[in-house]
C-alpha positions in Angstrom: -19.4 42.6 -11.1 -17.1 41.0 -12.6 -14.0 38.9 -11.8 -11.5 41.5 -12.5 -13.0 44.0 -11.0 -12.0 41.9 -7.3 -8.2 42.0 -8.4 -6.4 44.2 -5.9 -5.1 47.5 -7.7 -2.1 49.6 -6.5 -1.6 49.1 -2.9 1.1 49.5 -0.2 1.3 47.0 2.4 4.2 48.3 4.1 1.8 50.0 6.1 0.4 47.4 7.5 2.8 45.9 9.9 1.0 43.4 12.1 -2.5 42.9 13.6 -5.0 40.8 14.1 -8.6 40.1 13.1 -11.7 37.8 13.9 -15.2 37.1 12.2 -18.2 35.1 14.0 -19.6 33.3 10.7 -22.5 31.3 10.4 -23.3 28.3 8.3 -26.6 28.2 5.8 -28.8 25.4 4.7 -29.5 25.4 0.8 -33.2 25.2 0.3 -33.0 24.6 -3.0 -29.9 22.5 -3.5 -26.2 22.9 -5.2 -25.1 20.1 -6.5 -22.6 20.5 -9.6 -20.2 22.4 -10.3 -17.8 23.6 -13.4 -14.1 25.0 -13.2 -13.0 28.2 -11.0 -16.3 26.6 -8.5 -18.4 28.0 -10.5 -22.2 26.4 -9.8 -24.0 24.3 -13.0 -27.7 26.0 -10.9 -28.8 29.0 -8.6 -29.3 27.7 -4.8 -30.9 29.6 -2.0 -29.9 29.1 1.4 -31.1 30.3 4.9 -28.2 31.8 7.0 -28.0 30.2 10.0 -27.7 31.9 13.4 -26.7 29.1 15.9 -23.9 27.1 13.5 -20.9 29.4 13.0 -17.4 29.2 13.2 -15.0 31.8 14.4 -12.2 32.4 13.1 -8.6 34.8 14.2 -6.4 35.7 11.9 -3.2 36.8 13.0 -0.4 38.6 10.8 2.8 40.2 10.8 4.5 41.7 7.2 7.4 39.7 6.6 8.9 42.4 5.1 8.5 46.0 3.0 7.0 45.9 0.0 6.8 49.0 -2.2 3.6 50.3 -4.3 2.6 48.4 -6.8 3.5 49.7 -10.2 0.8 50.1 -13.1 3.5 47.7 -15.0 2.6 45.2 -11.9 -0.6 45.5 -12.2 -1.0 45.0 -15.6 0.7 41.5 -15.5 -1.8 40.9 -12.6 -4.9 41.9 -14.2 -3.4 39.3 -17.2 -3.1 36.4 -15.1 -6.4 36.0 -14.1 -7.1 34.6 -17.6 -4.4 32.2 -16.9 -5.6 28.5 -16.8 -5.6 27.4 -12.8 -2.5 25.1 -13.6 -0.3 27.6 -14.4 -1.6 30.1 -11.2 -0.2 27.3 -8.4 2.8 29.0 -6.5 5.3 27.0 -4.3 3.4 25.8 -1.0 6.7 26.8 0.8 5.5 30.4 -0.4 2.7 30.7 2.0 3.9 30.8 5.7 0.9 29.6 8.0 0.1 28.1 10.9 -3.8 26.7 12.4 -4.9 25.3 15.0 -8.9 24.4 15.4 -10.6 24.1 18.6 -6.9 24.8 20.2 -5.4 22.0 18.7 -2.4 22.2 15.9 -4.0 21.3 12.4 -1.7 20.5 10.0 -3.9 17.7 8.3 -6.2 21.3 7.5 -3.1 23.2 6.0 -3.6 21.6 2.3 -7.1 22.8 1.8 -6.1 26.6 3.5 -3.2 26.3 1.0 -5.2 25.3 -1.8 -7.4 27.9 -1.1 -4.5 30.6 -0.6 -3.6 29.7 -4.4 -7.1 30.2 -5.5 -7.2 33.5 -4.4 -3.7 35.0 -4.7 -4.8 36.6 -7.8 -6.9 39.1 -6.1 -5.1 39.3 -2.8 -1.5 39.5 -3.8 0.0 40.6 -0.3 -0.6 36.9 1.3 3.2 36.1 0.5 3.9 38.9 2.3 3.0 38.0 5.5 3.1 35.4 8.3 0.1 33.9 9.1 -1.7 32.2 12.4 -5.5 30.8 11.7 -7.1 30.0 14.9 -10.9 28.3 14.7 -13.7 26.5 16.5 -17.5 25.7 15.3 -20.2 25.9 17.8 -21.4 22.5 15.8 -20.0 18.5 15.4 -16.9 19.6 12.4 -17.4 17.5 9.4 -21.0 16.3 10.3 -23.2 17.1 7.7 -23.6 20.6 8.7 -21.7 22.9 6.1 -18.6 23.6 8.3 -16.8 24.3 5.3 -19.3 27.2 4.3 -18.7 29.3 8.0 -14.9 28.2 8.2 -13.7 29.6 4.8 -16.4 32.2 5.2 -14.8 33.2 8.0 -11.5 32.7 6.6 -12.7 35.0 3.8 -13.7 38.1 5.9 -10.5 38.0 8.1 -8.2 38.0 4.8 -10.8 41.3 3.6 -10.4 42.8 7.1 -6.5 43.1 6.2 -6.9 43.8 2.8 -9.8 46.7 4.6 -6.5 47.6 6.5 -4.2 48.2 3.5 -7.0 49.9 1.0 -9.2 51.6 3.8 -11.1 53.5 0.8 -13.4 49.6 -0.3 -17.1 50.2 0.3 -18.9 47.6 2.4 -20.8 46.5 -0.2 -17.6 45.7 -2.2 -16.2 44.3 1.3 -19.2 41.8 1.1 -19.4 41.0 -2.3 -15.6 40.4 -2.5 -15.7 38.0 0.6 -18.4 35.7 -0.8 -16.5 35.8 -4.1 -13.1 35.0 -2.5 -15.0 32.4 0.1 -16.6 30.4 -3.4 -12.8 29.8 -4.1 -12.7 27.8 -1.0 -16.1 26.3 -0.8 -19.2 27.1 -3.2 -22.1 26.8 -0.1 -19.5 29.3 1.5 -20.6 32.4 -0.9 -23.6 32.3 1.1 -22.6 32.5 4.3 -21.2 36.6 4.7 -24.8 38.3 5.0 -28.6 36.6 6.0 -31.3 36.4 6.3 -31.8 34.2 2.3 -29.1 34.1 0.4 -28.8 33.8 -3.4 -25.9 32.5 -4.9 -25.9 31.8 -9.1 -27.1 34.0 -11.9 -31.0 33.2 -12.3 -32.8 35.7 -15.2 -35.4 36.5 -12.5 -33.1 37.3 -9.2 -32.0 40.9 -10.0 -27.9 41.0 -8.9 -28.0 37.0 -8.9 -24.2 35.9 -9.6 -21.9 32.9 -10.3 -19.3 34.5 -8.7 -21.0 35.6 -5.5 -24.1 35.3 -3.5 -26.5 38.4 -2.8 -29.4 39.0 -0.5 -32.1 37.9 -1.9 -33.8 41.2 -3.6 -37.4 41.0 -2.5 -39.7 41.6 -0.2 -40.0 38.4 2.0 -43.9 37.6 3.8 -43.7 37.4 7.5 -44.9 34.0 7.6 -40.8 33.6 7.2 -39.9 35.9 9.3 -37.8 34.0 12.3 -38.4 30.8 10.8 -36.5 27.7 12.9 -34.0 24.9 11.6 -33.8 22.5 14.9 -30.8 20.4 13.4 -31.1 16.6 14.5 -27.7 15.1 14.5 -28.0 11.1 13.2 -24.3 10.9 12.4 -21.5 12.9 14.0 -18.9 11.0 12.2 -17.2 11.7 9.2 -19.0 11.7 5.8 -18.5 8.8 4.1 -18.3 10.7 0.6 -17.1 14.3 1.0 -19.2 17.1 -1.2 -16.2 17.5 -3.5 -16.3 14.2 -4.7 -20.3 14.6 -4.9 -19.7 17.4 -6.9 -17.5 15.9 -9.2 -19.6 12.7 -10.5 -22.1 15.6 -11.6 -20.1 15.7 -14.2 -20.9 12.7 -16.4 -24.5 12.2 -14.5 -27.3 10.9 -16.7 -29.6 13.2 -14.7 -27.5 15.9 -14.3 -29.4 18.2 -17.1 -32.6 17.5 -15.8 -31.3 18.3 -12.1 -30.0 22.1 -13.1 -33.4 22.4 -15.0 -35.2 20.9 -12.2 -33.5 23.3 -9.5 -33.9 26.5 -12.0 -37.5 26.0 -12.3 -37.7 25.7 -8.2 -35.8 28.8 -7.9 -38.9 30.8 -9.7 -41.6 28.5 -7.4 -39.4 29.2 -4.2 -39.4 33.0 -5.4 -42.9 33.5 -5.5 -43.6 31.4 -2.1 -41.2 33.9 -0.1 -43.4 37.0 -1.4 -46.7 35.6 -1.0 -46.1 33.4 2.0 -47.5 29.9 0.6 -46.0 27.6 3.5 -47.6 24.7 1.6 -46.0 25.4 -1.9 -42.7 25.7 0.9 -43.0 22.6 2.3 -43.2 20.6 -1.6 -40.5 22.6 -3.1 -37.9 22.3 0.1 -38.6 18.1 0.5 -38.4 17.9 -2.8 -35.1 19.2 -3.2 -33.9 17.4 -0.4 -35.0 14.3 -1.7 -33.5 15.3 -5.3 -29.8 15.7 -4.0 -29.7 12.7 -2.4 -31.2 10.8 -5.7 -28.3 12.2 -7.8 -25.6 10.5 -5.1 -27.8 6.9 -5.3 -27.7 7.4 -9.0 -23.9 8.8 -9.7 -21.5 6.1 -10.8 -20.2 5.2 -8.5 -23.3 5.4 -6.2 -23.2 5.9 -2.7 -25.8 7.2 0.3 -25.5 9.4 3.2 -28.7 8.6 4.6 -29.0 6.5 7.9 -32.0 4.3 8.6 -33.1 7.2 11.3 -32.6 9.8 8.8 -35.9 7.8 6.9 -37.3 7.0 10.6 -36.7 10.6 10.8 -38.3 11.7 7.7 -41.7 9.3 8.0 -42.4 10.8 11.4 -42.5 14.1 10.4 -44.4 13.4 7.4 -47.0 11.5 9.7 -47.2 14.6 12.1 -48.3 16.8 9.5 -50.9 14.7 8.1 -52.1 14.5 11.2 -52.2 18.0 12.4 -52.0 20.0 9.6 -48.5 21.9 10.9 -46.3 23.4 8.4 -43.0 21.1 9.6 -41.1 19.9 6.8 -37.3 18.5 6.7 -34.5 19.6 4.4 -31.3 17.4 4.1 -27.9 18.8 3.4 -25.0 16.5 2.0 -25.0 14.0 5.2 -27.2 12.3 7.4 -28.4 14.9 9.8 -32.2 16.4 8.9 -32.6 20.2 9.4 -36.6 20.4 10.4 -38.0 24.1 9.6 -40.8 25.2 11.2 -42.5 29.0 11.6 -42.1 30.7 14.4 -45.9 30.6 15.2 -45.7 26.6 15.8 -42.6 26.5 17.5 -43.9 25.2 20.9 -45.9 22.3 19.5 -42.9 21.1 16.8 -40.4 21.6 19.5 -43.0 19.0 21.7 -43.0 16.9 18.9 -39.2 17.2 18.5 -38.4 16.0 21.8 -41.0 13.7 22.1 -40.5 11.6 19.2 -37.4 12.6 16.6 -35.0 13.5 19.4 -34.8 9.6 20.0 -33.1 8.6 16.1 -30.0 11.5 17.2 -26.8 10.2 17.9 -26.6 10.3 21.9 -30.2 12.3 21.7 -27.7 15.8 20.6 -29.7 18.3 18.3 -29.2 21.8 17.5 -32.1 24.7 17.9 -31.4 27.1 15.2 -33.3 29.7 13.3 -32.4 32.2 10.2 -29.4 34.5 11.1 -28.2 37.9 9.9 -25.1 36.8 8.6 -21.5 37.3 10.2 -20.4 39.8 12.7 -16.7 40.8 13.0 -15.8 40.9 16.7 -13.5 43.3 18.2 -10.0 42.6 19.2 -9.2 43.0 22.8 
C-alpha cells in the first residue's frame, strides 16, 4: 500500500455523535535496531522486534462531535488527496483547531499536549474528522514512563488504534487488515517504533528486499515460519535507571544525519536483517545471540560517536552485561542481552531455560537494578481492544 491509500475518502461523521474506545497496546523491543530517520518518520534502515506482553499502555479515547458535518463531496476529497504531497510546514493548522484533554495515570498532563498536538497535525490528512470532535484521552502504563522501555511505542500505538476505532465507527466497511495497517501507519507518525506495536509476535518495519510485504510506512508480521526455539521467548527487563533519559530518542535520531559512521551502520542493519531472518527460520540460537548483542552495542556506539556524543548506559548496565557473558561461558546457556535507547538491560532467553536463567537473574543481577526493580516479560500477541463497560 502507498501513502494515499490511507487518506479517508468520502465520509459522514454526523452519524457518530459520541463514544469511547479503549486499547491495551504492548511495547516492543527491537532486535535489529532502527536509529536514524528521514522526513515524515521514514526509517533509514529496516528493524525487527519482539512484541512484548507485560509492558503495555492502556488508553481510552472519549469523543463527542462538535457539530454536524456534511459528507465530503468529490471535490473536497480530491483537494484532500492533493494535500498529501504538501510540505510538512504547510500542513500545520492552528493549535486551537484540535480540542482535547489528556490524563496520564489519573493526573491531568498539559505538558503532554504538545506531543499529542503534533501527532494530530501529522495524521490529520489521513483522518480529517479529528477537528470535528472534542476528545478526552486517558492513559496509563504498566511500567515506569521514560525509563528506557519504549513507552512512546505503546502509547502512540494505543492512541492510533483508538483513532482507528473512531474511523471504523464512521466507515464500517474497512477491513481488519486495512485497520491494522493504517493504525501502524498513523502510529509511525507519532513514534517510529510505535509502528511495531500493533501486532505480534515478530514485526518488521522498513522496506527490505528479502521480507515480502515490508514497508517504510507501517510494520508487518514476519512472513516466514518461526522455529520452535523462539516460541514463548522471554524478556526480563532489568530497570537499572528509572529516571528521565539524558538525551531523548528524537534527538538521538537527529544526530545520525551527519554521523560519520551512519551509512555503514545502515548497511550493517540491512545485512543483519537478512541474517536474523535465517536464524528465526532455522532456530540457530548462537547466531541469534551474536546478532542481537552486536546490534545493541552498535546502537550505543552510534550514540557515543555522534556530535555531540552521549552515553545512556550506566555503570550497572556494563556490570550486568559482563555477568551475562560470564554466566553464558560457564553454563553454555542461550541467555543474551539487548539494550534500548537507555540504561536498562533486556535479558532474552528461550522458554526451556526459564528456571535456570530466572534463578541467575534473582541471585546475580537484580542487585544492579534501581531498588531491585525488574519486569518479567515475554513475547506477546499484539494489541487488544477492551470492550466499553
